[in-house]
Backbone as JSON, one array per atom type, in Angstrom:
{
  "sequence": "MAGDTSSDHVAGAGAPSAESVVRAYWERVWLERDLDALEDLVTDPVVRHTAEGTQSLTGREYRRRLADAFETVRAIEVSIDSIAADGLIVWVRLTLRGVSLATAAPMSLAWLGQYRIEGGRIAELWALHQPGADWSA",
  "N": [[47.52, -65.07, 42.76], [46.6, -63.17, 45.55], [43.24, -62.66, 46.63], [42.04, -63.38, 44.31], [39.24, -63.95, 42.99], [37.32, -63.81, 41.01], [35.61, -65.03, 38.05], [37.04, -65.84, 34.88], [36.47, -64.85, 31.69], [36.67, -65.83, 28.32], [37.32, -63.75, 25.56], [36.87, -64.36, 22.94], [37.65, -66.71, 20.34], [40.33, -68.19, 21.58], [41.36, -65.72, 22.35], [42.54, -63.63, 24.97], [40.66, -62.53, 27.82], [39.81, -59.14, 28.65], [40.06, -58.65, 31.37], [41.76, -60.76, 32.15], [44.12, -60.0, 30.93], [44.89, -57.74, 32.41], [45.17, -58.89, 34.95], [47.3, -60.65, 34.37], [49.28, -58.8, 33.77], [49.81, -57.61, 36.32], [50.62, -59.87, 37.74], [52.72, -61.13, 36.2], [54.48, -59.0, 35.52], [54.76, -57.26, 37.84], [54.88, -59.01, 40.13], [56.51, -61.22, 39.3], [58.48, -59.82, 38.12], [59.03, -59.74, 35.41], [60.07, -58.25, 32.84], [60.18, -58.77, 30.15], [57.68, -59.73, 29.6], [56.17, -57.53, 29.03], [56.07, -57.12, 26.28], [54.1, -58.89, 25.45], [51.91, -57.95, 26.84], [51.49, -55.17, 26.81], [50.88, -52.41, 24.67], [52.9, -50.83, 22.11], [53.34, -47.7, 21.19], [52.38, -47.03, 24.66], [49.79, -45.35, 26.39], [49.84, -43.4, 29.23], [48.21, -42.26, 32.06], [48.64, -40.38, 34.87], [49.18, -38.96, 38.17], [51.31, -37.42, 37.49], [50.74, -36.52, 35.02], [49.87, -36.9, 31.5], [51.35, -39.29, 29.42], [52.81, -40.58, 26.48], [54.39, -43.46, 26.01], [57.12, -45.24, 24.62], [57.69, -48.76, 24.12], [60.24, -49.33, 25.08], [60.76, -47.08, 26.75], [58.73, -47.39, 28.67], [59.42, -49.83, 29.78], [61.9, -49.1, 30.95], [60.99, -47.27, 32.87], [59.53, -48.96, 34.57], [61.61, -50.69, 35.37], [63.13, -48.89, 36.85], [61.32, -48.42, 38.93], [61.33, -50.94, 40.11], [63.77, -50.87, 41.35], [63.31, -49.56, 43.65], [61.24, -50.76, 45.05], [60.23, -53.98, 46.07], [57.9, -56.13, 45.11], [55.92, -58.36, 46.95], [53.46, -59.43, 47.28], [50.44, -59.13, 45.49], [47.31, -58.05, 45.95], [44.33, -58.34, 44.5], [41.74, -56.48, 45.11], [39.32, -55.65, 44.14], [37.8, -56.03, 40.98], [36.61, -55.17, 37.79], [35.1, -55.48, 34.62], [34.12, -54.01, 31.55], [33.47, -54.8, 28.57], [36.22, -53.89, 26.77], [37.38, -52.38, 28.71], [38.84, -52.17, 31.88], [38.56, -51.99, 35.38], [40.33, -51.68, 38.38], [41.02, -52.24, 41.81], [43.58, -52.47, 44.0], [45.99, -53.87, 46.31], [49.36, -53.6, 46.8], [51.87, -55.3, 48.37], [55.05, -55.21, 49.84], [58.6, -54.72, 49.97], [60.47, -51.91, 50.8], [63.25, -51.1, 49.05], [65.09, -49.19, 49.66], [64.96, -48.77, 52.4], [64.65, -51.25, 53.51], [62.34, -51.86, 54.79], [59.04, -53.16, 55.46], [56.33, -52.43, 53.24], [53.36, -50.93, 51.82], [51.22, -50.33, 49.03], [48.36, -48.82, 47.84], [46.35, -49.14, 45.0], [44.47, -47.62, 42.38], [43.13, -48.29, 39.3], [42.5, -47.94, 35.8], [42.15, -49.61, 32.78], [42.56, -49.73, 29.29], [42.04, -52.04, 26.85], [43.5, -53.23, 23.91], [43.64, -55.19, 21.11], [44.3, -57.39, 22.73], [46.16, -56.4, 24.5], [47.37, -54.0, 26.93], [46.62, -50.75, 26.17], [46.18, -48.22, 27.07], [46.28, -46.54, 30.17], [45.06, -45.49, 33.34], [46.13, -44.4, 36.4], [46.37, -44.26, 39.94], [48.13, -44.15, 42.97], [48.62, -44.85, 46.45], [50.93, -44.57, 48.89], [51.5, -46.57, 51.83], [48.88, -47.25, 52.32], [46.41, -49.82, 52.73], [44.07, -51.53, 51.22], [42.95, -54.0, 51.28], [41.53, -55.19, 53.32]],
  "CA": [[47.41, -63.77, 43.39], [45.62, -63.1, 46.63], [42.03, -61.95, 46.26], [41.68, -63.8, 42.97], [37.99, -64.66, 43.2], [36.36, -63.7, 39.91], [35.8, -65.94, 36.94], [37.69, -65.21, 33.75], [35.78, -65.26, 30.48], [37.43, -65.63, 27.1], [36.68, -62.74, 24.73], [36.79, -64.86, 21.58], [38.4, -67.95, 20.15], [41.73, -68.1, 21.93], [41.76, -64.38, 22.78], [42.4, -63.45, 26.41], [39.71, -61.51, 28.22], [40.44, -57.9, 29.1], [40.4, -58.84, 32.78], [42.93, -61.64, 32.28], [45.31, -59.23, 30.53], [45.26, -56.9, 33.56], [45.68, -59.8, 35.99], [48.61, -61.13, 33.94], [50.2, -57.68, 33.91], [50.23, -57.48, 37.72], [51.32, -61.08, 38.18], [53.97, -61.38, 35.49], [55.39, -57.86, 35.55], [55.05, -56.75, 39.19], [55.3, -60.06, 41.07], [57.61, -62.0, 38.76], [59.46, -58.85, 37.6], [59.33, -60.2, 34.06], [59.9, -57.12, 31.93], [59.95, -59.29, 28.79], [56.24, -59.94, 29.46], [55.55, -56.3, 28.52], [55.82, -57.29, 24.84], [52.83, -59.61, 25.3], [50.83, -57.38, 27.65], [51.35, -53.72, 26.67], [51.14, -51.94, 23.31], [54.02, -49.92, 21.9], [53.47, -47.08, 22.51], [51.28, -47.11, 25.62], [49.45, -44.04, 26.95], [49.79, -43.53, 30.69], [47.67, -41.09, 32.74], [48.91, -40.47, 36.31], [49.28, -37.64, 38.81], [52.4, -36.71, 36.79], [50.23, -36.06, 33.73], [49.67, -37.9, 30.46], [52.54, -39.57, 28.65], [52.84, -41.68, 25.53], [55.71, -44.06, 26.2], [57.48, -46.38, 23.8], [57.92, -49.96, 24.92], [61.54, -49.2, 25.75], [60.61, -46.09, 27.82], [57.9, -47.97, 29.72], [60.25, -50.85, 30.42], [62.87, -48.4, 31.8], [60.25, -46.71, 34.0], [59.25, -50.06, 35.51], [62.89, -51.14, 35.93], [63.47, -47.91, 37.89], [60.42, -48.69, 40.07], [61.78, -52.17, 40.75], [64.96, -50.56, 42.14], [62.87, -48.95, 44.91], [60.29, -51.61, 45.75], [60.13, -55.39, 45.68], [56.56, -56.63, 45.39], [55.85, -59.71, 47.48], [52.07, -59.87, 47.07], [49.47, -58.21, 44.9], [45.96, -58.49, 46.29], [43.3, -57.66, 43.72], [40.65, -56.33, 46.05], [38.11, -55.52, 43.34], [38.09, -55.9, 39.56], [35.39, -55.19, 36.98], [35.35, -55.22, 33.21], [33.01, -53.71, 30.65], [34.09, -54.92, 27.26], [37.67, -53.8, 26.76], [37.81, -51.49, 29.8], [38.94, -52.89, 33.16], [38.83, -51.18, 36.56], [40.89, -52.52, 39.43], [41.49, -51.69, 43.08], [44.47, -53.51, 44.52], [47.0, -53.53, 47.29], [50.66, -54.21, 46.59], [52.68, -55.37, 49.57], [56.42, -55.56, 49.51], [59.69, -54.19, 50.77], [61.19, -50.76, 50.28], [64.65, -51.49, 48.94], [65.88, -48.11, 50.24], [64.97, -48.86, 53.87], [64.45, -52.66, 53.87], [61.14, -51.93, 55.63], [57.8, -53.56, 54.78], [55.53, -51.3, 52.76], [52.18, -51.27, 51.01], [50.71, -49.3, 48.13], [47.02, -49.06, 47.34], [46.25, -48.67, 43.61], [43.24, -47.58, 41.6], [43.54, -48.25, 37.91], [41.59, -48.25, 34.7], [42.95, -50.06, 31.66], [41.88, -49.94, 28.01], [42.71, -53.14, 26.17], [43.43, -53.17, 22.45], [44.37, -56.31, 20.54], [44.79, -58.29, 23.77], [47.23, -55.78, 25.29], [47.04, -52.72, 27.54], [46.97, -49.65, 25.27], [46.06, -46.98, 27.8], [45.99, -46.79, 31.57], [44.91, -44.4, 34.29], [46.53, -45.01, 37.67], [46.71, -43.5, 41.13], [48.52, -45.03, 44.08], [48.8, -44.19, 47.74], [51.82, -45.34, 49.77], [51.09, -46.76, 53.22], [47.48, -47.68, 52.42], [46.13, -51.23, 52.47], [42.62, -51.61, 51.04], [42.56, -55.4, 51.11], [40.67, -55.66, 54.42]],
  "C": [[46.35, -63.82, 44.46], [44.41, -62.32, 46.15], [41.5, -62.34, 44.9], [40.4, -64.64, 43.04], [37.04, -64.62, 42.02], [36.65, -64.73, 38.84], [36.39, -65.15, 35.78], [37.06, -65.74, 32.48], [36.64, -64.94, 29.27], [36.64, -64.73, 26.17], [36.55, -63.17, 23.28], [37.65, -66.1, 21.49], [39.88, -67.73, 20.44], [42.2, -66.74, 22.41], [41.59, -64.26, 24.29], [41.34, -62.39, 26.7], [40.48, -60.28, 28.67], [40.89, -58.04, 30.55], [41.65, -59.7, 32.94], [44.21, -60.94, 31.86], [45.8, -58.4, 31.71], [45.82, -57.77, 34.68], [47.09, -60.29, 35.63], [49.66, -60.04, 34.06], [50.7, -57.58, 35.34], [51.01, -58.7, 38.19], [52.69, -61.21, 37.52], [54.97, -60.22, 35.62], [55.75, -57.48, 36.98], [55.51, -57.84, 40.15], [56.53, -60.83, 40.57], [58.74, -61.12, 38.22], [59.94, -59.23, 36.22], [59.07, -59.07, 33.07], [59.74, -57.56, 30.48], [58.47, -59.52, 28.53], [55.54, -58.7, 28.91], [55.24, -56.41, 27.03], [54.49, -57.97, 24.57], [51.65, -58.85, 25.89], [50.56, -55.9, 27.42], [51.68, -53.32, 25.24], [52.36, -51.03, 23.28], [53.63, -48.94, 20.81], [52.25, -47.38, 23.38], [51.05, -45.7, 26.16], [49.18, -44.23, 28.43], [49.33, -42.2, 31.29], [47.88, -41.28, 34.24], [48.88, -39.06, 36.89], [50.37, -36.79, 38.17], [51.94, -36.14, 35.46], [50.06, -37.22, 32.76], [50.94, -38.04, 29.64], [52.26, -40.7, 27.67], [54.26, -42.22, 25.57], [55.94, -45.19, 25.21], [57.65, -47.59, 24.7], [59.22, -49.87, 25.7], [61.45, -48.21, 26.93], [59.8, -46.66, 28.99], [58.67, -49.03, 30.5], [61.26, -50.2, 31.38], [62.19, -47.83, 33.04], [59.96, -47.8, 35.04], [60.54, -50.59, 36.14], [63.33, -50.19, 37.04], [62.61, -48.14, 39.14], [60.87, -49.92, 40.83], [63.04, -51.96, 41.58], [64.58, -49.94, 43.49], [61.94, -49.85, 45.71], [60.33, -53.03, 45.19], [58.76, -55.88, 46.09], [56.63, -58.07, 45.86], [54.46, -60.29, 47.24], [51.28, -58.75, 46.42], [48.1, -58.8, 45.19], [44.98, -57.68, 45.45], [42.04, -57.66, 44.59], [39.3, -56.19, 45.35], [38.52, -55.35, 41.88], [36.77, -56.01, 38.81], [35.77, -54.85, 35.55], [34.04, -54.92, 32.5], [33.61, -53.7, 29.26], [35.6, -54.88, 27.4], [38.22, -52.8, 27.77], [37.76, -52.27, 31.1], [39.27, -51.88, 34.25], [39.33, -52.12, 37.64], [41.25, -51.66, 40.64], [42.33, -52.78, 43.69], [45.42, -52.96, 45.56], [48.26, -54.31, 46.96], [51.41, -54.15, 47.91], [54.07, -55.8, 49.18], [57.4, -54.98, 50.49], [60.27, -52.99, 50.05], [62.66, -51.14, 50.22], [65.58, -50.41, 49.52], [66.02, -48.28, 51.75], [64.91, -50.3, 54.38], [63.24, -52.85, 54.78], [59.95, -52.43, 54.82], [57.03, -52.32, 54.36], [54.33, -51.82, 51.99], [51.82, -50.05, 50.18], [49.31, -49.71, 47.71], [46.93, -48.41, 45.95], [44.79, -48.64, 43.17], [43.67, -47.46, 40.15], [42.4, -48.53, 36.96], [42.47, -48.55, 33.5], [42.07, -50.22, 30.43], [42.71, -50.95, 27.23], [42.46, -53.03, 24.67], [44.26, -54.33, 21.89], [44.97, -57.24, 21.58], [45.91, -57.73, 24.63], [46.73, -54.45, 25.87], [47.55, -51.61, 26.63], [46.97, -48.31, 26.0], [45.71, -47.31, 29.24], [45.93, -45.49, 32.35], [45.22, -45.01, 35.65], [46.83, -43.96, 38.73], [47.12, -44.49, 42.21], [48.8, -44.19, 45.32], [49.71, -45.05, 48.62], [51.23, -45.44, 51.19], [49.66, -47.23, 53.39], [47.37, -49.16, 52.1], [44.61, -51.37, 52.43], [42.13, -53.05, 50.93], [41.62, -55.9, 52.2], [39.21, -55.38, 54.14]]
}
């Protein structure tokens, strides 16, 4: 992933760090479009806080939501512009670049997110995104 400059520390014997879970989520799910990776990376259910409100989604519901998103945008690059972790909480600012599948035009989305990790998986997330913004510069 572009912007991948921080070191990754292991949180225990063989356990992934909270930061590495978030990085893997963006790489495996958004770039590789590997929805099967959700089983390894996200709890069931997962709590999602967005501008739409707060939702508790089952693994199946979350997978469907992401599949719907993939029908509108194809991510080509995810640039993690800033990432910080404090224990099991991770904050990230990133830029997703890709193609709008509706218009075939290049597009970018700037994201701010906070993730709470539980048992090596994302259990809760807070996310805001802004189309057309690119915070990678």
